[in-house]
N, C-alpha and C positions, 0 to 999 in steps of 0.2 A: 259728699250730700249735705246739706245743712237743712237737721229737723231744726224744726221747731215743735217746742213742748207745750201742749196748750196748757195753763194754769188757771184753774178758776177763779171767776171774780172775786175780787177781795170779798163782796158782800158773799157771795157762798161760802165766802172760808168762814167769815164770821161769823155764819151760820150755823157752820162746821162747829164750829169750836163753843159757839155758846148751846150747842145739844150736848154736845161731849161735857165742858162743865158742870150742865143737869145732871146726868147718866153720876158723875163724877160726884156731885155733891148728894144724890139721893143716895146712891152706895156709901157715902162718908157717915150719911146720918141714918143709916140700917145699923151699920157696922157698930155706931158708939152705944144704939139702942139694945144690943145686941150684950155687947159688951157692959151695959150697963144690968142687964139682966141676969149675965153669965156672970157676974163680978171679974170678966176678964178687963181688966186697968190697961193689958198690953193691944188689945182689940179697939178696947176705946178710943185709946192714942192714934190706932192707924185712923179708922172712923175720922176722930177731927183733922187729922193733915192729909186728905181724903177728899174731905170737904173743901178745907180750903182752897184746895187746888184746882178745887173743882169749881170755884166763885173766880181762883186767880181766871181758868180758860172761862166762864164765861163771860167775866167784863171785858176780858180781851176781845171778846166773837163781838160783843155789843159796841166796842171800840172802833171795827174794824167795819161792821157795819155802818158804825156812823162818818166815816173817812170814807165812806162810795157813797154817800149821800149827799 
């Protein structure tokens, strides 16, 4: 049996990466602000990292969409 796996188009994967990135950025920003309010440096730093990861995901998605066009 020869099965093929249906993979999403590059532009669809790009949109998914962008959406995940936006969500991570928003959560990261929220963690930073909550950390500031609570005086929790660890939470603030976690938020910075998550925001940066989200930005990288979003940018990767934009590149994938650009390549698909």
